[in-house]
C-alpha positions in Angstrom: -4.6 1.1 -25.2 -2.6 -0.9 -22.4 -5.1 -1.6 -19.1 -4.4 -0.4 -15.9 -4.1 -3.0 -13.8 -2.8 -3.2 -10.4 -0.8 -6.3 -9.7 -1.0 -8.2 -5.9 1.4 -11.0 -5.1 0.7 -13.1 -2.5 2.9 -15.7 -0.6 3.9 -17.0 2.4 5.1 -13.7 3.7 1.8 -11.5 2.8 0.4 -9.2 0.1 3.2 -7.1 -2.3 2.1 -4.6 -4.4 3.5 -1.1 -5.8 1.9 2.5 -4.4 3.1 6.0 -6.3 3.3 8.5 -3.5 2.1 12.2 -4.3 3.0 13.7 -1.2 2.4 17.7 0.1 -1.2 16.8 -0.2 -4.4 18.2 1.3 -5.0 15.2 2.8 -3.9 11.5 2.9 -6.1 9.8 0.3 -6.4 6.5 -2.3 -6.9 8.1 -5.7 -6.4 5.1 -8.1 -4.0 3.8 -10.3 -1.0 5.5 -12.0 0.3 2.7 -14.6 0.7 -0.6 -12.8 0.8 1.1 -8.9 -1.5 2.3 -6.6 -1.5 5.8 -6.5 -2.2 7.4 -3.0 -2.3 11.1 -1.9 -0.1 12.0 1.8 0.1 15.3 3.5 3.9 14.7 4.7 6.4 16.0 2.8 9.0 13.7 1.3 11.5 15.4 4.3 13.3 12.9 6.0 11.6 9.8 5.9 8.3 11.8 6.4 6.2 10.4 3.7 7.4 6.5 4.3 6.1 7.1 7.4 3.1 8.5 6.9 2.6 5.8 4.2 3.2 2.9 6.4 0.7 4.6 8.8 -2.0 5.1 5.7 -2.0 1.9 4.6 -1.7 0.1 7.9 -5.3 1.9 8.8 -6.7 1.2 5.6 -6.3 -2.5 5.7 -7.0 -2.7 9.7 -3.4 -4.3 10.4 -0.7 -2.8 13.0 1.8 -0.7 11.1 4.1 -3.0 12.0 2.7 -5.5 9.5 3.2 -2.7 6.8 7.0 -2.4 5.1 8.1 -0.7 2.5 10.4 -2.9 1.0 11.8 -1.1 -1.8 11.6 2.7 -3.2 12.4 4.3 0.0 13.9 7.3 -1.7 11.1 7.3 -5.1 7.5 8.1 -5.3 7.4 4.2 -6.5 7.3 1.7 -3.8 7.1 -1.6 -3.4 4.6 -2.4 -0.2 4.6 -6.1 1.5 1.8 -5.9 4.1 2.1 -9.3 6.3 -0.9 -11.4 7.4 -2.0 -10.2 11.5 -1.2 -12.2 14.6 -3.1 -15.0 15.1 -4.8 -15.5 12.4 -5.1 -18.0 9.2 -2.0 -16.6 7.0 -4.4 -17.7 3.9 -7.5 -15.7 4.8 -5.4 -12.6 6.1 -3.9 -12.7 2.5 -7.2 -13.4 0.3 -8.3 -10.1 2.8 -5.8 -8.2 2.3 -5.8 -9.3 -1.8 -9.9 -8.6 -1.8 -9.2 -5.3 -0.2 -7.0 -3.5 -2.2 -8.8 -4.7 -5.3 -12.1 -3.0 -3.4 -10.6 0.3 -3.4 -9.4 0.1 -7.4 -13.7 -0.7 -7.8 -14.4 3.0 -6.2 
C-alpha cells in the first residue's frame, strides 16, 4: 500500500506544492490529501476562473499572506494545480519558507 504524502518544495522563490480542487462545495475547507496533493473544497464553480480565484483567496487567508503572494503556476483548467507561495515582504525569506512549510504540514496532522 502506497503512503500518501504531500510534497512541499522550498526554494529561493517560495514554497511550492500541489493542490486538488473540488469545486461547488458547501464551504471552503482543507480536507486532507488526494494522492500527493492537498485536497481543498472550494465553494466557487469551475467557470471563468472563479475556482482559481477562490483557491488563491482561501490559501492566502489560511497562510496569513497577501493574495499577491499566492500563485497558481500550472493546472489552471484542471482540478490538480501547482501552487507557489512567495515569502511576505520585509521578512527573512528563509524564515518565511520554513513558516509556510510548517503550516502546510500542520494541516495534514489534523
